[in-house]
Structure formats: C-alpha cells, structure tokens
PLY file of the C-alpha trace (Angstrom):
ply
format ascii 1.0
element vertex 513
property float x
property float y
property float z
element edge 512
property int vertex1
property int vertex2
end_header
-0.02 -0.02 0.01
1.12 3.53 -0.60
2.86 2.53 -3.72
1.59 2.94 -7.23
2.23 0.38 -9.69
5.13 1.60 -12.02
5.31 0.81 -15.78
8.62 0.05 -17.49
10.08 3.34 -18.67
10.82 3.53 -22.28
13.22 6.06 -23.78
14.73 6.92 -27.11
18.38 6.56 -27.63
19.53 7.88 -30.90
21.23 5.48 -33.36
21.67 7.64 -36.37
20.66 5.72 -39.57
21.57 8.30 -42.10
25.32 8.22 -42.76
25.40 11.77 -44.09
25.51 13.01 -40.54
28.65 10.89 -39.89
30.50 12.22 -42.93
33.45 14.37 -41.43
36.65 15.70 -42.94
39.39 13.22 -42.29
42.90 14.20 -41.80
45.18 13.42 -44.70
47.68 11.31 -42.68
45.62 9.04 -40.54
42.02 9.14 -42.03
40.65 10.23 -38.56
38.35 13.25 -38.17
39.98 16.57 -37.02
38.39 17.05 -33.52
38.76 19.88 -31.14
40.65 19.60 -27.90
37.43 19.22 -25.92
36.15 16.36 -28.17
36.86 12.69 -28.47
36.63 10.29 -31.34
33.87 7.65 -30.94
33.06 5.25 -33.85
34.70 7.69 -36.15
32.83 10.76 -34.89
33.91 13.88 -32.99
31.73 14.15 -29.83
31.73 15.80 -26.52
33.28 13.82 -23.50
29.89 14.47 -21.56
27.92 12.94 -24.35
30.38 10.08 -24.47
29.77 9.38 -20.84
26.00 9.16 -21.35
26.00 7.21 -24.74
26.53 3.94 -23.00
23.46 4.46 -20.87
21.03 5.52 -23.67
19.62 3.95 -26.66
17.62 5.86 -29.38
16.28 4.91 -32.73
15.41 7.54 -35.37
13.91 6.98 -38.86
12.22 8.96 -41.53
8.67 8.14 -42.69
9.05 6.12 -45.79
6.80 8.45 -47.85
8.71 11.51 -46.76
10.80 13.33 -49.44
13.72 15.18 -47.80
16.45 16.92 -49.71
18.90 17.17 -46.93
18.27 14.58 -44.14
21.38 15.64 -42.24
19.78 19.02 -41.34
16.95 17.30 -39.54
19.28 14.88 -37.94
21.47 17.67 -36.57
18.59 19.25 -35.02
17.53 16.15 -33.36
21.05 15.43 -32.11
21.05 18.92 -30.37
17.77 18.07 -28.77
18.75 14.74 -27.44
22.18 15.95 -26.27
20.27 18.56 -24.16
18.01 15.91 -22.61
20.79 13.64 -21.91
23.10 16.27 -20.35
20.27 17.32 -18.03
20.01 13.61 -16.92
16.43 13.35 -18.25
16.95 10.47 -20.65
19.41 8.25 -18.84
18.83 4.39 -18.85
15.99 5.00 -21.30
15.05 4.04 -24.89
13.37 6.56 -27.11
12.07 6.05 -30.67
11.59 8.89 -33.13
9.96 8.76 -36.45
10.11 12.11 -38.56
6.90 12.81 -40.57
5.18 15.33 -42.57
2.74 16.45 -39.78
1.84 19.83 -38.20
3.34 19.20 -34.75
5.18 16.57 -32.86
3.30 14.14 -30.59
3.88 11.00 -28.58
1.89 7.88 -29.32
1.78 5.57 -26.31
0.39 2.63 -28.27
3.74 2.14 -30.07
5.96 4.05 -27.65
7.03 6.38 -30.50
7.54 10.19 -30.72
6.45 11.47 -34.09
8.36 14.52 -35.14
7.24 17.24 -37.48
9.91 17.64 -40.19
9.13 21.30 -40.40
9.04 21.93 -36.69
11.57 19.84 -34.91
13.01 22.65 -32.88
9.80 23.23 -30.88
8.25 22.93 -27.40
6.06 20.04 -28.82
9.15 18.03 -29.62
10.60 18.37 -26.20
7.16 17.88 -24.47
6.61 14.72 -26.51
9.99 13.42 -25.72
9.46 13.85 -22.05
6.02 12.12 -22.13
7.77 9.19 -23.72
10.44 9.17 -20.92
8.19 9.17 -17.92
5.42 6.93 -16.65
1.93 7.89 -17.90
0.72 8.73 -14.39
3.40 11.21 -13.30
2.49 14.78 -12.76
1.51 16.17 -16.13
2.01 19.89 -15.21
5.51 19.29 -14.06
6.35 17.66 -17.38
4.81 20.60 -19.17
6.78 23.07 -17.17
9.98 21.01 -17.53
9.49 21.02 -21.33
9.00 24.76 -21.42
12.30 25.18 -19.22
14.34 22.93 -21.70
12.77 24.60 -24.70
13.83 27.93 -23.45
17.39 26.67 -22.79
17.40 25.45 -26.47
16.11 28.87 -27.42
13.01 27.29 -29.03
10.98 29.96 -27.19
11.29 32.83 -24.68
11.14 32.29 -21.10
8.30 34.30 -19.51
8.64 35.72 -15.94
6.24 35.13 -13.06
2.95 36.96 -12.93
0.92 37.85 -9.85
-2.19 37.65 -11.96
-1.54 33.96 -12.72
-0.89 32.86 -9.16
-3.60 34.91 -7.65
-6.18 33.23 -9.98
-5.89 30.05 -8.03
-5.72 31.24 -4.42
-9.38 30.71 -3.70
-11.43 27.57 -2.66
-12.88 27.15 -6.20
-9.47 27.08 -8.13
-7.02 26.01 -5.66
-7.20 22.30 -6.77
-6.12 23.17 -10.25
-2.62 23.92 -8.81
-2.34 20.02 -8.36
-1.28 20.25 -12.02
-2.73 16.76 -12.79
-3.91 15.92 -16.17
-7.56 16.78 -15.77
-6.49 20.31 -14.98
-5.14 20.38 -18.66
-8.30 18.66 -20.00
-11.30 20.24 -21.48
-13.39 17.41 -19.96
-12.69 18.95 -16.55
-11.31 22.51 -16.95
-12.48 25.56 -18.99
-10.33 26.94 -21.84
-9.70 30.02 -19.69
-8.57 28.00 -16.72
-6.34 25.71 -18.88
-4.36 28.64 -20.08
-3.89 29.75 -16.54
-2.89 26.27 -15.61
-0.25 26.15 -18.24
1.26 29.52 -17.22
1.30 28.51 -13.61
2.99 25.16 -14.52
5.78 26.92 -16.14
6.34 29.47 -13.46
6.10 26.91 -10.63
8.57 24.43 -12.36
10.96 27.37 -13.09
10.79 28.25 -9.42
11.73 24.65 -8.37
14.59 24.62 -10.97
15.85 27.96 -9.79
15.69 27.05 -6.13
16.61 23.43 -6.02
17.98 22.61 -9.51
16.52 20.64 -12.35
17.20 17.34 -10.59
14.61 18.24 -8.02
11.99 18.23 -10.83
13.16 14.93 -12.11
13.16 13.43 -8.64
9.52 14.47 -8.17
8.69 12.90 -11.45
10.44 9.73 -10.53
8.67 9.47 -7.10
6.21 6.60 -6.94
5.13 6.85 -3.34
1.87 8.75 -3.28
2.37 10.41 0.06
6.16 11.10 -0.33
5.25 12.91 -3.61
2.31 14.75 -2.03
4.44 16.07 0.89
7.41 17.29 -1.31
5.01 18.74 -3.99
3.12 20.55 -1.32
6.23 21.88 0.27
7.55 23.39 -2.96
3.99 24.76 -3.72
3.63 26.58 -0.40
7.23 27.84 -0.59
6.49 29.33 -4.08
3.33 30.95 -2.81
5.22 32.44 0.04
8.10 33.52 -2.09
5.58 35.33 -4.36
4.33 37.39 -1.26
1.01 35.86 -0.76
-0.35 34.87 2.65
-2.02 31.60 1.58
-1.31 28.01 2.47
-2.57 25.00 0.50
-3.28 21.99 2.66
-1.96 18.52 1.95
-4.33 16.41 -0.26
-6.04 13.89 1.98
-5.88 11.16 -0.73
-3.02 11.83 -3.32
-4.05 10.83 -6.80
-1.85 10.12 -9.77
-3.82 10.67 -12.99
-2.93 9.01 -16.16
-2.38 11.33 -19.17
-3.10 8.58 -21.78
-6.83 8.26 -21.04
-7.56 6.50 -24.43
-11.17 5.45 -24.67
-11.78 6.27 -20.99
-13.15 9.49 -19.65
-10.42 9.49 -17.05
-7.83 7.11 -15.52
-6.13 7.46 -12.13
-4.22 5.55 -9.50
-4.48 5.79 -5.69
-3.16 3.94 -2.77
-6.06 1.54 -3.09
-5.61 0.53 -6.78
-6.02 1.52 -10.48
-9.17 3.25 -11.58
-10.68 3.44 -14.98
-13.74 5.64 -15.68
-15.63 5.02 -18.82
-17.35 7.50 -21.03
-20.48 5.40 -20.91
-21.12 6.03 -17.27
-24.18 8.06 -16.43
-25.75 9.17 -13.17
-29.37 8.36 -13.87
-30.22 6.95 -10.44
-29.41 9.78 -8.01
-31.27 13.03 -7.97
-29.05 14.41 -5.19
-25.97 14.44 -7.35
-25.18 16.51 -10.45
-26.44 15.05 -13.80
-22.97 14.43 -15.08
-21.45 13.34 -11.87
-17.81 12.68 -12.11
-17.70 14.37 -15.54
-18.20 18.18 -14.72
-15.17 19.71 -13.07
-11.78 18.61 -11.62
-12.74 19.83 -8.10
-15.80 17.68 -8.15
-13.95 14.48 -9.42
-11.11 15.06 -6.74
-13.68 15.48 -3.99
-15.46 12.22 -5.05
-12.11 10.27 -5.20
-11.22 11.53 -1.76
-14.55 10.22 -0.46
-13.94 6.93 -2.19
-10.44 6.54 -0.51
-11.86 7.51 2.91
-14.45 4.77 2.66
-11.92 2.17 1.49
-9.74 3.16 4.50
-12.75 2.71 6.79
-13.45 -0.79 5.37
-9.80 -1.64 5.72
-9.87 -0.72 9.41
-13.09 -2.78 10.04
-12.54 -5.84 7.99
-8.96 -6.32 6.77
-7.27 -9.40 8.22
-3.70 -9.48 9.44
-1.74 -12.18 7.74
-3.59 -11.78 4.42
-1.59 -10.37 1.65
-3.83 -8.06 -0.40
-3.48 -7.10 -3.99
-4.72 -3.70 -4.90
-7.79 -3.95 -6.99
-8.66 -2.66 -10.40
-11.77 -0.51 -10.19
-13.81 -0.02 -13.48
-16.56 2.42 -13.43
-19.23 2.44 -16.20
-18.42 -0.67 -18.09
-20.79 -3.32 -16.69
-24.15 -2.21 -17.88
-26.35 -2.14 -14.79
-24.49 -4.72 -12.71
-22.07 -4.19 -9.85
-19.79 -7.19 -9.05
-16.37 -8.25 -7.90
-14.21 -10.70 -9.80
-11.92 -12.50 -7.29
-9.77 -14.25 -9.89
-8.37 -10.84 -11.34
-8.98 -8.68 -8.28
-11.47 -6.42 -10.25
-14.44 -4.39 -9.14
-16.98 -3.46 -11.70
-19.29 -0.53 -10.81
-22.46 0.51 -12.68
-23.40 2.96 -9.95
-21.04 4.69 -7.52
-23.03 3.78 -4.33
-22.27 0.17 -4.83
-18.41 0.78 -4.57
-18.14 0.16 -0.91
-20.26 -3.02 -1.18
-18.00 -4.55 -3.78
-14.90 -3.36 -1.94
-16.07 -5.28 1.15
-16.17 -8.37 -1.09
-12.64 -7.78 -2.05
-11.47 -7.47 1.53
-13.33 -10.43 2.93
-13.08 -12.87 -0.03
-10.20 -14.80 1.35
-11.84 -15.48 4.58
-15.59 -15.02 4.42
-17.22 -16.37 1.11
-19.64 -19.02 2.34
-22.54 -19.13 2.56
-23.25 -16.53 -0.03
-26.29 -15.01 1.65
-24.15 -14.26 4.75
-21.31 -12.84 2.69
-23.87 -10.56 1.05
-25.25 -9.48 4.31
-21.84 -8.54 5.66
-21.27 -6.48 2.42
-24.64 -4.80 2.58
-24.40 -3.98 6.36
-20.73 -2.54 6.17
-21.26 -0.51 3.07
-24.61 0.96 4.15
-22.98 4.18 5.74
-20.96 4.95 2.52
-21.59 8.58 1.74
-22.97 7.90 -1.76
-25.03 4.95 -0.62
-26.64 7.28 2.02
-27.35 9.84 -0.70
-28.82 7.17 -2.91
-31.00 5.71 -0.19
-32.11 9.17 0.89
-33.24 9.84 -2.65
-35.19 6.56 -2.66
-36.97 7.27 0.66
-37.52 11.06 0.12
-37.19 11.57 -3.61
-39.44 10.93 -6.68
-38.26 7.30 -7.18
-40.61 5.17 -9.06
-39.70 1.49 -8.46
-43.18 0.14 -7.97
-43.96 -1.61 -4.77
-40.50 -1.18 -3.40
-40.68 2.67 -3.65
-44.23 2.53 -2.02
-42.91 0.57 0.85
-40.00 2.89 1.45
-42.41 5.83 1.52
-44.71 3.96 3.94
-41.67 3.24 6.20
-41.03 6.97 6.54
-44.71 7.61 7.46
-44.73 4.77 10.01
-41.52 6.06 11.61
-42.91 9.54 11.86
-46.18 8.30 13.40
-44.39 6.06 15.89
-41.77 8.67 17.14
-43.68 11.82 16.45
-40.68 13.53 14.67
-39.31 13.76 11.11
-36.70 11.23 10.02
-32.97 12.16 10.45
-31.68 9.77 7.91
-28.02 9.59 9.15
-29.36 8.80 12.59
-32.30 6.61 11.58
-31.14 4.68 8.62
-31.10 1.35 10.44
-34.53 1.91 12.12
-35.90 2.58 8.53
-34.49 -0.86 7.44
-36.24 -2.49 10.29
-39.51 -0.83 9.43
-39.02 -1.73 5.78
-38.71 -5.44 6.78
-41.73 -5.27 8.89
-43.84 -3.62 6.13
-42.65 -5.79 3.29
-43.24 -9.04 5.32
-40.80 -11.00 3.16
-38.49 -12.26 5.85
-37.65 -15.51 3.99
-36.68 -13.60 0.83
-33.81 -11.76 2.73
-33.71 -8.84 0.41
-30.86 -6.26 0.73
-32.57 -4.14 3.26
-33.57 -7.30 5.30
-30.01 -8.39 5.38
-28.89 -4.94 6.81
-31.70 -5.16 9.35
-30.67 -8.65 10.34
-26.89 -7.76 10.50
-27.73 -4.73 12.67
-29.84 -6.94 15.04
-26.95 -9.42 15.35
-24.46 -6.57 16.18
-26.88 -5.00 18.80
-27.71 -8.45 20.38
-24.47 -10.31 20.21
-21.89 -7.45 19.62
-20.02 -6.75 16.45
-17.11 -8.94 17.30
-19.45 -11.95 17.68
-21.29 -11.12 14.50
-17.96 -10.98 12.54
-16.56 -14.20 14.15
-19.81 -15.96 13.31
-19.79 -14.79 9.79
-16.29 -15.78 9.36
-16.80 -19.14 10.77
-20.46 -19.64 9.63
-20.41 -23.38 10.26
-19.54 -22.80 13.95
-22.17 -20.15 14.56
-23.64 -22.03 17.68
-20.15 -21.84 19.36
-20.42 -18.00 19.18
-24.16 -17.34 19.78
-25.50 -20.57 21.23
-27.93 -20.77 18.30
-28.16 -21.85 14.66
-28.53 -19.50 11.73
-32.25 -20.56 11.09
-32.95 -19.80 14.78
-31.16 -16.54 14.60
-33.11 -15.31 11.60
-36.27 -16.39 13.37
-35.28 -14.36 16.40
-34.78 -11.29 14.21
-38.16 -11.81 12.55
-39.89 -11.99 15.98
-37.87 -8.92 17.09
-39.11 -6.97 14.12
-42.73 -8.02 14.48
-42.82 -7.28 18.26
-41.37 -3.87 17.91
-43.61 -2.49 15.13
-46.84 -4.41 15.49
0 1
1 2
2 3
3 4
4 5
5 6
6 7
7 8
8 9
9 10
10 11
11 12
12 13
13 14
14 15
15 16
16 17
17 18
18 19
19 20
20 21
21 22
22 23
23 24
24 25
25 26
26 27
27 28
28 29
29 30
30 31
31 32
32 33
33 34
34 35
35 36
36 37
37 38
38 39
39 40
40 41
41 42
42 43
43 44
44 45
45 46
46 47
47 48
48 49
49 50
50 51
51 52
52 53
53 54
54 55
55 56
56 57
57 58
58 59
59 60
60 61
61 62
62 63
63 64
64 65
65 66
66 67
67 68
68 69
69 70
70 71
71 72
72 73
73 74
74 75
75 76
76 77
77 78
78 79
79 80
80 81
81 82
82 83
83 84
84 85
85 86
86 87
87 88
88 89
89 90
90 91
91 92
92 93
93 94
94 95
95 96
96 97
97 98
98 99
99 100
100 101
101 102
102 103
103 104
104 105
105 106
106 107
107 108
108 109
109 110
110 111
111 112
112 113
113 114
114 115
115 116
116 117
117 118
118 119
119 120
120 121
121 122
122 123
123 124
124 125
125 126
126 127
127 128
128 129
129 130
130 131
131 132
132 133
133 134
134 135
135 136
136 137
137 138
138 139
139 140
140 141
141 142
142 143
143 144
144 145
145 146
146 147
147 148
148 149
149 150
150 151
151 152
152 153
153 154
154 155
155 156
156 157
157 158
158 159
159 160
160 161
161 162
162 163
163 164
164 165
165 166
166 167
167 168
168 169
169 170
170 171
171 172
172 173
173 174
174 175
175 176
176 177
177 178
178 179
179 180
180 181
181 182
182 183
183 184
184 185
185 186
186 187
187 188
188 189
189 190
190 191
191 192
192 193
193 194
194 195
195 196
196 197
197 198
198 199
199 200
200 201
201 202
202 203
203 204
204 205
205 206
206 207
207 208
208 209
209 210
210 211
211 212
212 213
213 214
214 215
215 216
216 217
217 218
218 219
219 220
220 221
221 222
222 223
223 224
224 225
225 226
226 227
227 228
228 229
229 230
230 231
231 232
232 233
233 234
234 235
235 236
236 237
237 238
238 239
239 240
240 241
241 242
242 243
243 244
244 245
245 246
246 247
247 248
248 249
249 250
250 251
251 252
252 253
253 254
254 255
255 256
256 257
257 258
258 259
259 260
260 261
261 262
262 263
263 264
264 265
265 266
266 267
267 268
268 269
269 270
270 271
271 272
272 273
273 274
274 275
275 276
276 277
277 278
278 279
279 280
280 281
281 282
282 283
283 284
284 285
285 286
286 287
287 288
288 289
289 290
290 291
291 292
292 293
293 294
294 295
295 296
296 297
297 298
298 299
299 300
300 301
301 302
302 303
303 304
304 305
305 306
306 307
307 308
308 309
309 310
310 311
311 312
312 313
313 314
314 315
315 316
316 317
317 318
318 319
319 320
320 321
321 322
322 323
323 324
324 325
325 326
326 327
327 328
328 329
329 330
330 331
331 332
332 333
333 334
334 335
335 336
336 337
337 338
338 339
339 340
340 341
341 342
342 343
343 344
344 345
345 346
346 347
347 348
348 349
349 350
350 351
351 352
352 353
353 354
354 355
355 356
356 357
357 358
358 359
359 360
360 361
361 362
362 363
363 364
364 365
365 366
366 367
367 368
368 369
369 370
370 371
371 372
372 373
373 374
374 375
375 376
376 377
377 378
378 379
379 380
380 381
381 382
382 383
383 384
384 385
385 386
386 387
387 388
388 389
389 390
390 391
391 392
392 393
393 394
394 395
395 396
396 397
397 398
398 399
399 400
400 401
401 402
402 403
403 404
404 405
405 406
406 407
407 408
408 409
409 410
410 411
411 412
412 413
413 414
414 415
415 416
416 417
417 418
418 419
419 420
420 421
421 422
422 423
423 424
424 425
425 426
426 427
427 428
428 429
429 430
430 431
431 432
432 433
433 434
434 435
435 436
436 437
437 438
438 439
439 440
440 441
441 442
442 443
443 444
444 445
445 446
446 447
447 448
448 449
449 450
450 451
451 452
452 453
453 454
454 455
455 456
456 457
457 458
458 459
459 460
460 461
461 462
462 463
463 464
464 465
465 466
466 467
467 468
468 469
469 470
470 471
471 472
472 473
473 474
474 475
475 476
476 477
477 478
478 479
479 480
480 481
481 482
482 483
483 484
484 485
485 486
486 487
487 488
488 489
489 490
490 491
491 492
492 493
493 494
494 495
495 496
496 497
497 498
498 499
499 500
500 501
501 502
502 503
503 504
504 505
505 506
506 507
507 508
508 509
509 510
510 511
511 512
C-alpha cells in the first residue's frame, strides 16, 4: 500500500541511421576526423566527453517516414541530435530508450500505443518535440504539469521559445477555494473534460512558473526526482512543500493543505473519460457512465469539474480506509484491485480471480470493496457474505445519498418505492418526529422489513436489518466471528442461523406491530 504500480520506462536513444551526419573531414595522414581539444573520437565521430559518458546508458532509434521526401536529411538529424544532447546532459533520458519517427505533420506528438515520438519535419526545434519526448520518458501517471513546465524550461534553454517571468495575476487566480485544486497540475487540470479553456491557459502559465521556481531554487534534478517519485504520500508532501514555498516567495499569505488522498492521473486516457491511481488501486472511468439514479448528485457526476472529481475520489479513498480498518485481516496479503466504473451495464460485481471491481453505480463501490477485502476468509454461505457487504457499506456517503433519494425523492420502483415511503410515514407516526436519515437509517430498514413481510426472501434491506440486530444483540465482534466461521455459529451465539433469523423476525414484529 502507498505505492503506485510503475510501468517500465521507455526512452529513445539515437542510433543515427543516415550516414550523411557521420561524414566528416578526415585528416590526410591517418584518416581520422579533425576534432577539437574538448572532443573525443567515438566510432569515427567527434563528440563531447559529456555525451560520450552518457551514450553507454542511452539507446535511441530514429527513422524517416518512408513516404517523406527530404532533400537534406542531415539537417533534420543535426536538429534532433542537439535536442537529445540537451535531454541527456540534463540527466532526463538516462537508462531509457526513445524512438523517433520524422513525418510530414503539423506538430510533434507521442503515441503511447507504439511508444514512439512522431516529429514534425518542419518543426523539430519546438516545445512540442521536447514535451513529446518527455512524455515518452516518464510513466503515464506522473504529474502532467511538471512535465509541461520542464518541457518549457528545456525549450527555453534550447532557445526554441522565450522564457516568461512570473505573474502575480496567474498565481492569484488560483488562491481561492474554487480554483486551488487546479494547482495540483494533474492531467484533468489540462483537460477540456474537466477545466474551462480560460482556466487551462492559466494552468499552463502556472505550471511553467512553478516548475521554473523549483529549478531555480533546487535545481533541475529536483523536478526529475519528483517525477520519479512513485510513493503517493512522499510525492504529495514534497510537492506541497514546494508549492507553499513558491506561494510564500511570491508574497501571498495563503497555504495549500496537503491532499487527504493523493491521486496520480494517467495522461493517456484513451477510450476512457479518465484514469487514475491511488493507494487503493488503479481506476478506469468509462465515457458510458451516467448518473441516472441519484437526484441528489449533479446530472453528469464525475464528468463536470476537476474539483468535483477530486472530492469524489477523496470520499472513495476515505471509505476504503474505513472498510480496511473494520474488515482487513492481518496475515492476508492483499493485492490492490482494479476498479472499473461504467463498463458493466447495470451490474455491480467483484471478480476474485483478477481482483477487479466493476461498478455501474457509484453507491455500490463500498459493497464490492467489502467483497474484495473479505473474499479470502468469508465467502460461504453466499447470503451471509452479502449480508456483511450490505451492512458494512450502508454508511458509505454515496449509498446514504442514494437511499435518501429513494426514501424522500421521486423514485418510481413500484412496490419497493411505495414500501419505502410507507416506512417513513410509520417512523414519523411512531416517534412523532421527522426522520434524520443519518441517525435513523437502520431503524428505517427494520420498518421496511416489517412492512414488506418478506423475511424469508432476505432482500438487501432485510440483510442490513438482520446484521444490525446481530450486532446489537451479540456485539459486532461476535457477528464478525460468526460470519467468518459460519459453520460454527452456535459456538459464538448458542444458536443456529435459522434460529437467529427467526429471532430477528420476531424482534421486528414485536417492535412494530
């Protein structure tokens, strides 16, 4: 836990394939090139000693697109050589393998599917080339804004573009509750899915200024070390320290708190609406996801703004930590699950064989995570396993919102909706007060079971009522032990499961008749 899953880094090392670039004037007496005092000869070429020291650690391949008609290939090669030399001498591309293909395109880009940087023949000396190269060097879920700022810094060093100075207007734009999260500089802050065009421009400017500050104060290696940091909380602490130091340096009295649940967003979202990693696993959020079941959440929940998405993920993480504390067993080695939101139609389920949770509706997340945590020690009988999952996920924030919308909203689920509404009425008549859902949620499940009179069916709300009865009657510790060792329930309670269920039914009837 606390470590993200790192992907194998891939980088480009340039093996120049056009011999024109290797053609140099040879001395008449020994046939060797005439190098300066600062250069050495390697494979018949004059190169700097610094470059020679790194050449053993780096591999790069470079080709022209077959259909490209170039009069002087050596000119383009020289441009690329200068660019790569800059990356290597800054320690950015060590121990990596980069692949370049030069094409007739408008701007350079990195294609993660084939791990290739495609260069524009007419625009090699550009920010896009540096930025695409860096994207190919680092893992897909490193901080996108730091890569953007680093690309701007290196582009300025190569004189591809002018370096702009800091702007009070840029920083002050983010120093408020609505915008502060955009200073995380994660990929959604740069994405039109989550951020307005105006804010994206501000985010880009801030990324450049903030990265430049780190380079000036701590050196370029400090940025590289942040980008290489795979521990969620170590990254968050260092990033936050730099951020608040920068804000203070610019003369603002404002402190950004540490993020409760650090998130690494993947910049290669592909067919997904968004992808991210947390200390609890890897998440994939599909375009097809729709919130058509909760009137207490925005219509395009998880698709509106980065602030909203971040708040939701923070709630997800807090809930999973809550379940960990309650139900994780010492001695069991847990693998972080994959959580897929929006792919499973209208079904929510957990697949034990590949540690995957499929979510059609967000309120079901906690329920399926309980299955993940308890699968290795509590999976039979299935009705009891479901009872545990229903009970321990019932206080999940989004489950509470969902159930409130069913009890008090305009849900139309036939007899089920009618019974829920009647449960509210009976509660208010019995206790002569309005329902406080967060306080009365278990009481409402009891009344629902009483009104539905389907004790034998053991529907989800019935299982919650039963589990709550067990906890109140025999203690939570006893309930969990009995659930874990279902065949030995009499050792823990003195009764069989059928007798316990009958006792629960009699308890409900006597309380509300």
